[in-house]
C-alpha positions as CSV (number, residue, x, y, z in Angstrom):
1,M,-67.3,-40.9,22.6
2,T,-65.9,-44.0,21.0
3,S,-62.8,-43.8,23.1
4,T,-61.6,-46.4,25.6
5,V,-59.5,-43.6,27.0
6,P,-61.3,-40.6,25.6
7,T,-59.6,-37.6,24.0
8,A,-60.6,-34.1,24.8
9,A,-62.1,-33.9,21.3
10,Q,-65.7,-34.2,22.4
11,H,-68.5,-32.9,20.2
12,T,-69.8,-29.6,21.5
13,E,-73.5,-29.1,20.9
14,G,-74.4,-26.0,19.0
15,Q,-71.0,-25.6,17.5
16,P,-69.7,-26.4,14.0
17,P,-68.4,-30.0,13.7
18,I,-64.7,-30.9,13.5
19,T,-63.5,-31.7,10.0
20,M,-60.1,-32.6,8.6
21,F,-59.5,-28.9,7.9
22,G,-55.8,-28.6,8.6
23,P,-53.9,-28.2,10.8
24,D,-51.0,-28.2,8.3
25,F,-52.9,-27.0,5.2
26,P,-56.2,-25.5,6.2
27,Y,-58.0,-25.7,2.9
28,A,-61.7,-26.5,2.5
29,Y,-61.6,-29.5,0.2
30,D,-65.3,-30.2,1.0
31,D,-66.3,-26.7,-0.1
32,F,-64.2,-27.0,-3.3
33,L,-66.0,-30.2,-4.2
34,A,-69.4,-28.9,-3.5
35,H,-69.1,-25.7,-5.4
36,P,-71.4,-25.5,-8.5
37,A,-68.5,-24.0,-10.6
38,G,-66.7,-27.3,-10.5
39,L,-62.9,-27.9,-10.0
40,G,-61.8,-26.0,-13.0
41,Q,-61.3,-26.3,-16.8
42,I,-58.6,-26.9,-19.3
43,P,-58.1,-25.3,-22.8
44,A,-60.2,-26.9,-25.5
45,T,-57.0,-27.7,-27.3
46,E,-56.2,-30.1,-24.5
47,H,-59.5,-32.0,-24.5
48,G,-58.9,-35.7,-25.0
49,T,-55.3,-35.5,-23.8
50,E,-54.1,-38.6,-22.1
51,V,-52.9,-38.4,-18.5
52,A,-51.2,-41.4,-16.9
53,V,-52.7,-42.2,-13.4
54,I,-50.5,-44.8,-11.8
55,G,-52.3,-46.7,-9.0
56,G,-56.0,-47.6,-8.9
57,G,-56.6,-47.1,-5.2
58,L,-58.9,-44.4,-4.0
59,S,-56.6,-41.5,-4.7
60,G,-55.9,-42.7,-8.3
61,I,-59.6,-43.3,-9.0
62,V,-60.7,-40.0,-7.6
63,A,-58.0,-38.2,-9.6
64,A,-58.9,-40.0,-12.8
65,Y,-62.6,-39.4,-12.3
66,E,-62.1,-35.6,-11.8
67,L,-59.7,-35.4,-14.7
68,M,-62.2,-37.2,-17.0
69,K,-64.9,-34.7,-16.0
70,M,-62.6,-31.9,-17.2
71,G,-62.3,-33.5,-20.7
72,L,-59.0,-35.3,-20.2
73,K,-58.5,-39.0,-20.9
74,P,-57.1,-40.7,-17.8
75,V,-55.1,-43.9,-18.4
76,V,-55.2,-45.8,-15.1
77,Y,-52.4,-48.4,-14.4
78,E,-53.1,-50.9,-11.6
79,A,-50.8,-53.7,-10.6
80,D,-53.3,-55.6,-8.5
81,Q,-57.0,-54.6,-8.2
82,I,-59.0,-51.4,-8.2
83,G,-59.3,-50.2,-4.6
84,G,-55.8,-50.5,-3.2
85,R,-56.1,-50.6,0.6
86,L,-59.8,-50.4,0.2
87,R,-59.9,-54.1,-0.1
88,T,-63.0,-56.1,0.7
89,V,-62.9,-59.8,0.4
90,G,-65.3,-62.8,0.8
91,F,-64.7,-66.1,2.5
92,E,-64.2,-69.5,1.0
93,G,-66.0,-72.6,2.3
94,T,-69.0,-70.8,3.7
95,P,-72.6,-72.1,3.3
96,A,-74.9,-70.4,0.9
97,Q,-76.7,-68.3,3.5
98,A,-73.3,-66.7,4.4
99,S,-72.2,-66.0,0.9
100,G,-72.6,-62.2,1.4
101,L,-70.2,-62.0,4.3
102,T,-67.2,-59.8,3.7
103,A,-64.0,-58.7,5.5
104,E,-62.2,-55.4,5.3
105,M,-58.6,-56.2,4.9
106,G,-57.6,-52.5,4.7
107,A,-59.6,-49.5,5.6
108,M,-62.7,-50.4,7.5
109,R,-63.8,-47.4,9.5
110,F,-64.1,-43.7,8.6
111,P,-64.6,-40.7,10.8
112,P,-67.4,-38.2,10.0
113,S,-64.7,-35.5,9.9
114,S,-63.6,-37.0,6.5
115,T,-65.9,-34.6,4.6
116,A,-64.2,-34.8,1.2
117,L,-64.4,-38.6,1.4
118,Q,-68.0,-38.3,2.4
119,H,-68.7,-36.3,-0.8
120,Y,-67.8,-39.4,-2.9
121,I,-69.5,-41.8,-0.6
122,D,-72.8,-39.8,-1.0
123,M,-72.2,-39.4,-4.7
124,V,-72.2,-43.2,-5.4
125,D,-75.1,-43.8,-2.9
126,L,-73.3,-45.9,-0.4
127,K,-74.6,-46.2,3.1
128,T,-72.6,-46.2,6.4
129,R,-73.3,-47.5,9.8
130,A,-71.7,-46.9,13.2
131,F,-68.5,-49.1,13.6
132,P,-68.2,-51.1,16.9
133,N,-65.0,-49.5,18.3
134,P,-64.2,-50.0,22.0
135,L,-66.9,-48.6,24.3
136,S,-68.7,-46.9,21.4
137,E,-72.5,-46.7,21.3
138,A,-72.5,-49.4,18.6
139,T,-70.6,-51.8,20.8
140,P,-72.7,-53.8,23.3
141,S,-69.7,-54.4,25.6
142,T,-66.0,-54.2,25.8
143,V,-63.5,-56.3,27.7
144,V,-60.1,-54.8,28.6
145,D,-57.7,-57.6,29.4
146,L,-54.3,-56.6,30.7
147,K,-51.7,-58.7,32.5
148,G,-54.1,-61.6,32.8
149,E,-56.9,-59.5,34.4
150,S,-60.1,-58.8,32.5
151,H,-62.6,-56.0,33.1
152,Y,-66.0,-56.0,31.5
153,A,-67.5,-52.6,30.6
154,E,-70.4,-51.1,28.7
155,T,-69.2,-47.6,29.4
156,L,-66.0,-46.0,30.6
157,A,-67.6,-45.7,34.1
158,D,-67.6,-49.5,34.4
159,L,-63.8,-49.7,34.2
160,P,-61.6,-49.4,37.3
161,Q,-60.7,-45.9,38.5
162,V,-57.2,-46.1,37.0
163,Y,-58.6,-46.1,33.5
164,R,-60.5,-42.9,34.2
165,D,-57.3,-41.4,35.7
166,V,-55.5,-42.3,32.5
167,A,-58.2,-40.6,30.4
168,E,-57.9,-37.5,32.5
169,A,-54.1,-37.5,32.2
170,W,-54.4,-37.7,28.4
171,N,-56.8,-34.7,28.3
172,K,-54.5,-32.7,30.5
173,C,-51.5,-33.7,28.5
174,L,-53.1,-32.5,25.3
175,D,-54.2,-29.2,26.7
176,E,-51.0,-28.4,28.4
177,G,-48.6,-29.6,25.7
178,A,-50.5,-29.0,22.5
179,D,-53.1,-26.2,23.1
180,F,-55.8,-28.7,22.4
181,S,-58.8,-26.6,23.4
182,D,-57.7,-23.6,21.5
183,M,-57.0,-25.6,18.3
184,N,-60.3,-27.5,18.7
185,Q,-62.2,-24.2,18.7
186,A,-60.2,-22.8,15.8
187,M,-60.7,-25.9,13.7
188,R,-64.5,-25.8,14.4
189,E,-64.7,-22.2,13.3
190,R,-62.2,-22.7,10.4
191,D,-60.2,-19.8,11.8
192,V,-57.2,-20.1,9.4
193,P,-55.0,-17.4,11.1
194,R,-55.5,-19.0,14.5
195,I,-54.9,-22.5,13.3
196,R,-51.7,-21.4,11.6
197,E,-50.5,-19.5,14.6
198,I,-51.0,-22.4,17.0
199,W,-49.7,-25.1,14.7
200,G,-46.7,-23.1,13.5
201,K,-45.4,-22.9,17.1
202,L,-46.1,-26.5,17.8
203,V,-44.3,-27.7,14.7
204,E,-41.2,-25.8,15.6
205,K,-41.4,-27.1,19.2
206,L,-42.4,-30.7,18.7
207,D,-41.0,-31.9,15.3
208,N,-38.2,-33.7,17.1
209,Q,-40.4,-35.2,19.7
210,T,-41.7,-38.8,19.8
211,F,-45.2,-39.7,21.0
212,Y,-43.8,-41.4,24.1
213,G,-41.4,-38.5,24.8
214,F,-44.4,-36.1,24.7
215,L,-46.2,-38.2,27.3
216,C,-43.1,-38.5,29.5
217,E,-42.7,-34.7,29.6
218,S,-46.2,-34.2,30.8
219,E,-46.7,-33.9,34.6
220,A,-50.0,-35.7,34.0
221,F,-48.2,-38.8,32.8
222,K,-45.4,-39.0,35.3
223,S,-46.7,-42.5,36.3
224,F,-45.2,-45.3,34.2
225,R,-48.2,-47.4,34.9
226,H,-50.5,-44.8,33.5
227,R,-48.3,-44.6,30.3
228,E,-48.3,-48.3,30.0
229,I,-52.1,-48.6,30.3
230,F,-52.5,-45.7,27.9
231,G,-50.3,-47.5,25.4
232,Q,-52.2,-50.7,25.6
233,V,-55.7,-49.3,25.7
234,G,-55.2,-45.9,24.1
235,F,-57.9,-43.7,22.6
236,G,-60.6,-44.2,19.9
237,T,-59.7,-47.5,18.4
238,G,-57.6,-49.0,21.2
239,G,-53.9,-49.3,22.0
240,W,-51.4,-46.8,20.6
241,D,-48.1,-48.0,22.0
242,T,-47.0,-49.2,18.6
243,D,-47.1,-45.5,17.6
244,F,-44.9,-44.4,20.6
245,P,-41.7,-44.1,18.5
246,N,-43.5,-41.9,15.9
247,S,-43.6,-38.1,15.8
248,I,-46.1,-36.6,18.2
249,L,-47.2,-34.3,15.3
250,E,-48.7,-37.4,13.7
251,I,-50.8,-38.1,16.8
252,L,-51.9,-34.5,17.2
253,R,-53.2,-34.5,13.6
254,V,-55.4,-37.4,14.6
255,V,-56.8,-36.0,17.8
256,Y,-57.3,-32.4,16.4
257,T,-59.3,-33.7,13.5
258,E,-61.2,-36.4,15.5
259,A,-59.9,-38.9,12.9
260,D,-60.1,-41.7,15.5
261,D,-63.6,-40.9,16.8
262,H,-67.2,-41.6,15.9
263,H,-66.2,-44.1,13.2
264,R,-68.6,-45.5,10.6
265,G,-68.2,-48.4,8.3
266,I,-69.4,-48.7,4.7
267,E,-72.2,-51.2,4.3
268,G,-71.2,-53.9,1.9
269,G,-67.5,-53.0,2.1
270,S,-65.3,-50.0,1.4
271,Q,-64.0,-51.3,-2.0
272,Q,-67.4,-50.5,-3.4
273,L,-66.4,-46.8,-3.4
274,P,-63.6,-46.9,-6.0
275,L,-65.4,-49.6,-8.0
276,R,-68.6,-47.5,-8.2
277,L,-66.6,-44.4,-9.2
278,W,-64.9,-46.5,-11.9
279,E,-68.3,-47.3,-13.4
280,R,-70.0,-44.0,-12.7
281,A,-71.0,-41.7,-15.6
282,P,-70.7,-38.1,-14.2
283,E,-73.8,-35.9,-14.6
284,K,-71.6,-33.0,-15.8
285,I,-68.8,-33.8,-18.1
286,V,-66.8,-31.8,-20.8
287,H,-65.7,-33.2,-24.2
288,W,-66.9,-36.7,-23.6
289,A,-70.4,-38.0,-24.6
290,P,-73.0,-38.5,-21.9
291,G,-72.7,-41.9,-20.3
292,T,-68.9,-41.9,-20.4
293,S,-67.2,-43.5,-17.4
294,L,-63.7,-44.4,-16.4
295,S,-64.6,-47.9,-17.4
296,T,-65.7,-46.9,-20.9
297,V,-62.5,-44.9,-21.7
298,H,-60.4,-48.0,-20.9
299,V,-60.0,-51.0,-23.3
300,D,-62.3,-53.9,-22.1
301,G,-63.2,-51.7,-19.1
302,K,-60.0,-52.5,-17.3
303,P,-57.0,-50.5,-16.2
304,R,-53.6,-51.0,-17.8
305,P,-51.3,-53.5,-15.9
306,A,-48.5,-52.7,-13.5
307,V,-46.0,-50.0,-14.3
308,T,-42.5,-51.3,-14.6
309,R,-40.6,-48.2,-15.8
310,L,-40.9,-44.5,-15.6
311,S,-38.7,-42.2,-17.6
312,R,-38.4,-38.6,-18.9
313,T,-38.3,-38.2,-22.6
314,A,-38.1,-35.4,-25.2
315,G,-40.1,-32.3,-24.5
316,N,-40.1,-33.1,-20.8
317,H,-42.8,-35.8,-21.2
318,I,-43.3,-38.9,-19.0
319,T,-42.9,-42.3,-20.6
320,V,-44.5,-45.2,-19.0
321,T,-43.7,-48.9,-19.6
322,D,-46.1,-51.5,-18.3
323,A,-45.9,-55.2,-17.5
324,D,-47.2,-56.1,-20.9
325,G,-44.3,-54.2,-22.5
326,D,-46.5,-51.4,-23.8
327,I,-44.7,-48.0,-23.9
328,R,-46.7,-44.8,-23.9
329,T,-45.6,-41.2,-23.5
330,Y,-47.7,-38.6,-21.7
331,K,-47.5,-34.8,-21.2
332,T,-48.3,-35.4,-17.5
333,A,-48.8,-38.2,-15.0
334,I,-50.0,-38.8,-11.4
335,F,-48.3,-41.4,-9.2
336,T,-50.6,-42.5,-6.4
337,A,-49.1,-45.8,-5.3
338,Q,-47.1,-46.0,-2.1
339,S,-44.0,-44.0,-2.8
340,W,-41.6,-46.8,-1.9
341,M,-42.7,-48.4,-5.1
342,L,-40.6,-45.8,-6.9
343,L,-37.5,-47.2,-5.1
344,S,-38.0,-50.9,-5.9
345,K,-40.9,-52.1,-8.0
346,V,-40.6,-49.4,-10.7
347,D,-37.4,-48.7,-12.6
348,C,-37.2,-44.9,-12.5
349,D,-35.1,-42.1,-14.0
350,D,-33.4,-40.0,-11.3
351,S,-34.7,-37.0,-13.3
352,L,-38.3,-37.7,-12.4
353,F,-38.0,-35.7,-9.2
354,P,-35.5,-33.3,-7.6
355,I,-33.0,-34.9,-5.3
356,D,-34.6,-33.5,-2.2
357,H,-37.9,-35.2,-3.1
358,W,-36.1,-38.5,-3.7
359,T,-34.6,-38.1,-0.2
360,A,-38.1,-37.5,1.2
361,I,-39.4,-40.6,-0.5
362,E,-36.5,-42.7,0.8
363,R,-37.0,-41.5,4.3
364,T,-40.8,-42.3,4.4
365,H,-41.5,-44.6,7.3
366,Y,-44.3,-47.1,6.9
367,M,-46.1,-49.0,9.7
368,E,-46.8,-52.7,9.5
369,S,-50.3,-54.0,10.0
370,S,-52.1,-57.4,10.0
371,K,-55.6,-58.7,10.4
372,L,-57.4,-62.0,10.4
373,F,-61.1,-62.6,10.0
374,V,-63.3,-65.6,10.3
375,P,-67.0,-66.1,9.4
376,V,-69.3,-67.4,12.1
377,D,-72.8,-68.8,12.1
378,R,-74.3,-66.0,14.2
379,P,-73.4,-63.2,16.6
380,F,-73.1,-65.7,19.5
381,W,-71.3,-63.1,21.6
382,L,-74.6,-61.5,22.4
383,D,-75.7,-64.7,24.3
384,K,-75.8,-64.0,28.1
385,D,-73.7,-65.8,30.6
386,E,-76.1,-67.7,33.0
387,V,-74.2,-66.6,36.1
388,T,-73.2,-63.0,35.4
389,G,-75.9,-62.0,32.9
390,R,-73.2,-60.4,30.7
391,D,-72.4,-60.9,27.0
392,V,-70.5,-64.1,26.7
393,M,-67.9,-62.3,24.5
394,S,-67.1,-58.7,23.9
395,M,-65.1,-56.4,21.7
396,T,-61.7,-57.1,23.3
397,L,-58.5,-55.0,23.9
398,T,-55.7,-57.1,25.3
399,D,-51.9,-57.3,25.7
400,R,-52.1,-60.9,24.4
401,M,-51.1,-61.7,20.8
402,T,-54.5,-60.8,19.4
403,R,-54.4,-57.2,20.7
404,G,-57.7,-56.0,19.2
405,T,-60.8,-58.3,18.4
406,Y,-63.8,-56.8,16.7
407,L,-67.3,-58.3,16.5
408,L,-69.3,-57.5,13.3
409,D,-72.9,-58.5,12.7
410,D,-75.9,-57.6,10.6
411,G,-78.6,-58.8,12.9
412,P,-79.1,-61.4,15.6
413,D,-80.0,-64.4,13.4
414,K,-77.6,-63.9,10.5
415,P,-74.1,-65.1,9.8
416,A,-71.5,-62.7,11.2
417,T,-67.8,-61.9,11.1
418,I,-65.1,-61.7,13.7
419,C,-61.9,-59.7,13.2
420,L,-60.0,-62.0,15.6
421,S,-56.9,-59.9,15.6
422,Y,-55.9,-56.4,14.4
423,T,-52.3,-55.5,15.1
424,W,-49.6,-53.0,14.2
425,C,-45.8,-52.8,13.9
426,D,-43.9,-55.3,16.1
427,D,-47.2,-57.0,17.0
428,S,-47.9,-57.4,13.3
429,L,-44.4,-58.8,12.6
430,K,-45.0,-61.6,15.1
431,W,-47.7,-63.0,12.8
432,L,-45.7,-62.6,9.6
433,P,-44.2,-66.1,9.3
434,L,-47.5,-67.9,10.1
435,S,-50.2,-69.0,7.6
436,A,-53.8,-68.0,8.1
437,N,-54.6,-71.3,9.8
438,E,-51.6,-71.1,12.1
439,R,-52.5,-67.6,13.0
440,L,-56.1,-68.7,13.7
441,E,-54.9,-71.4,16.2
442,V,-52.8,-68.9,18.1
443,M,-55.6,-66.4,18.2
444,L,-58.2,-69.0,19.5
445,K,-55.8,-70.0,22.2
446,S,-55.3,-66.4,23.3
447,L,-59.0,-65.6,23.3
448,G,-59.7,-68.9,25.0
449,E,-57.7,-67.7,28.0
450,I,-59.9,-64.6,28.2
451,Y,-63.2,-66.4,27.5
452,P,-62.7,-70.0,28.9
453,K,-66.4,-70.8,28.6
454,V,-66.7,-69.8,24.9
455,D,-66.0,-72.3,22.1
456,I,-65.4,-69.9,19.2
457,R,-64.3,-72.7,17.0
458,K,-67.7,-74.4,16.9
459,H,-69.2,-71.3,15.4
460,I,-66.7,-70.9,12.6
461,I,-68.3,-71.7,9.2
462,G,-65.6,-71.0,6.7
463,N,-61.9,-70.5,6.1
464,P,-60.1,-67.5,7.7
465,V,-58.7,-64.7,5.6
466,T,-55.7,-62.7,6.6
467,V,-53.3,-59.9,5.4
468,S,-49.9,-58.6,6.4
469,W,-49.6,-55.3,4.6
470,E,-45.8,-55.3,5.0
471,N,-45.7,-58.4,3.0
472,E,-48.0,-57.2,0.2
473,P,-45.7,-56.8,-2.9
474,Y,-47.4,-53.6,-4.1
475,F,-47.6,-51.9,-0.7
476,M,-44.7,-52.9,1.6
477,G,-46.6,-51.5,4.6
478,A,-49.9,-50.3,5.9
479,F,-49.4,-46.6,5.8
480,K,-46.9,-43.8,6.4
481,A,-46.1,-42.6,9.9
482,N,-43.5,-39.9,10.2
483,L,-40.7,-40.3,12.7
484,P,-39.3,-37.4,14.7
485,G,-37.6,-34.9,12.4
486,H,-39.5,-35.9,9.3
487,Y,-41.7,-32.9,9.0
488,R,-39.5,-31.3,6.3
489,Y,-39.7,-34.5,4.2
490,Q,-43.4,-34.7,4.5
491,R,-43.8,-31.0,3.5
492,R,-41.8,-31.6,0.3
493,L,-44.0,-34.5,-0.7
494,F,-47.3,-32.8,0.2
495,T,-46.4,-29.6,-1.6
496,H,-45.0,-31.4,-4.7
497,F,-48.2,-30.4,-6.7
498,M,-46.9,-26.8,-6.6
499,Q,-44.3,-27.0,-9.3
500,E,-43.7,-23.4,-10.3
501,T,-40.6,-23.3,-8.2
502,L,-39.2,-26.7,-9.5
503,P,-36.8,-26.7,-12.4
504,E,-38.7,-27.1,-15.7
505,D,-37.2,-30.5,-16.3
506,R,-38.5,-31.8,-13.0
507,R,-42.2,-30.9,-13.6
508,G,-45.2,-32.8,-15.0
509,I,-45.4,-35.8,-12.7
510,F,-47.4,-35.4,-9.6
511,L,-47.4,-37.3,-6.3
512,A,-50.7,-38.3,-4.6
513,G,-52.0,-40.9,-2.2
514,D,-52.5,-40.9,1.5
515,D,-48.8,-41.3,2.2
516,I,-48.2,-37.9,0.5
517,S,-50.9,-36.4,2.8
518,W,-50.6,-35.2,6.3
519,T,-53.1,-37.7,7.4
520,A,-51.7,-41.0,6.2
521,G,-53.9,-44.1,6.9
522,W,-57.1,-42.0,6.5
523,A,-58.9,-42.2,3.2
524,E,-59.5,-38.4,3.5
525,G,-55.8,-37.9,2.9
526,A,-56.0,-40.0,-0.3
527,V,-58.8,-37.8,-1.6
528,Q,-57.2,-34.5,-0.6
529,T,-53.9,-35.3,-2.3
530,A,-55.8,-36.5,-5.4
531,L,-57.5,-33.1,-5.6
532,N,-54.1,-31.4,-5.2
533,A,-52.8,-33.5,-8.1
534,V,-55.9,-32.7,-10.3
535,W,-55.2,-29.0,-9.7
536,G,-51.6,-29.6,-10.6
537,V,-52.3,-31.4,-13.9
538,M,-54.9,-28.7,-14.8
539,H,-52.5,-25.9,-14.1
540,H,-49.7,-27.8,-16.0
541,L,-51.9,-28.0,-19.1
542,G,-52.8,-24.3,-19.0
543,G,-56.1,-24.6,-17.3
544,S,-57.6,-22.7,-14.4
545,T,-60.2,-22.7,-11.7
546,D,-63.3,-20.5,-11.6
547,A,-62.6,-17.3,-9.7
548,S,-65.5,-18.1,-7.3
549,N,-64.0,-21.5,-6.4
550,P,-60.2,-21.2,-6.0
551,G,-58.3,-24.5,-5.8
552,P,-55.6,-25.6,-3.4
553,G,-52.9,-24.2,-5.6
554,D,-54.6,-20.8,-6.1
555,V,-54.5,-20.1,-2.3
556,F,-51.4,-22.0,-1.5
557,D,-49.2,-19.0,-0.6
558,E,-51.8,-17.9,2.0
559,I,-52.1,-21.2,3.8
560,A,-48.9,-23.0,3.0
561,P,-47.5,-25.5,5.6
562,V,-44.9,-24.2,8.0
563,E,-41.5,-24.1,6.4
564,L,-38.8,-25.1,8.9
565,P,-35.2,-24.0,8.2
566,E,-33.0,-26.5,6.4
567,D,-29.7,-25.3,7.9
């Protein structure tokens, strides 16, 4: 287990693995991608038809790649850079031997349960390695520092008994309040009727409940001290108290699918995935000549610039105006950027979406997040304290300003990287007014109080890099996290690719991206919604899937998400 306070979601030998198969929409996207029949085909009369893909993050690039394979011509618009929140950056001021160091400003760790994502990672020949989460096997040591008291641990057993009590309380809470063991088994077996039965009852019961309220209602968490420790140390990647106001359904999706367990990072950086897909020529492609890639179907190999206006025009087409003033009209389009962009950055016709979908977009709740990385000369944290024999510094979870500090290296004698601080929500907003160097000074002071013998500063060999996603002009937040009562809104957004029931004058533009998915913040959600949108575009243009490989829209009625009453 990677958990500091482990979940009940432990791998069971001899049983199928957990994947992100549901619980809301139990469709096997991994099987859909792996099937030799492919994702579907469009009428030959539509070959070469342009499709606008707005947003060049992972969802947009996956959608564009799959549409191109069908014989369509995706036109990708990107306001910033290909990759979106798969953003890998270098450091300025480092010596030549450290020129290859990178920092993951967005997504940096991916669970093996992300099997559709893994399809594309394997396709472009990227390698992954275990990510050093708290107390994971890839982490030499972890320090938990709360209320001025530090505990050094290599395993959970090394922590005081109260931490094991909290772990046990969380496991009991999940089983008693969320049928964890039953759902775990059903998801391993991909038992769709059982998943739907369990989840349907829980959605009705828990849609109005916060994460914190769920804990408070559990007899296992009657102790405030236990709830406080759990919030500060949490499960999987660390503290989860910044999630306490959010819907408990969001948290259950994470633990059911092991999204916060067994993480792996992409060697060389996650942004390589969309960049390699952009340049990759598919082995099987319709209409286009062999060797065609997304890069080659775009002028100068680059996406179009930012979209400034979206409107509906004659024949129910979608007209796109970009930052260069170029105006193009399309039969169909996919919008993959964060949905708040439709409220502010992009001038939109109200007629793009039904009013209930606009309401859902407006109600979307995004979490803030910040990080700061520094390059260092070597993984000095592996040095041993002469008195204790322990690592001089460890992966650190604390209630101080830094909250989470991660230590990243590629070998004992090579330059390395420290993520000095990884924070969320209110903790992230505390950093917002500060420059990178101001942030660095506060972080060094905070960590100096935990490690008074360690001079981190003397090991730094370049300038810090930082991000606050809430302040990024094309994002306005890290990712969606539903508040209590938001299930109905999320359902409208996720199911938007099913447009048969929409008025004809509200069809043709499809929403995708991880904030449209049930698992926002996970790249798997970006991939899944991209594939939904690909099916939607194909269907809109008169295409179909092979009978042996039905797409998400073909089986939608059988596995549709729970529909709560609106009255």
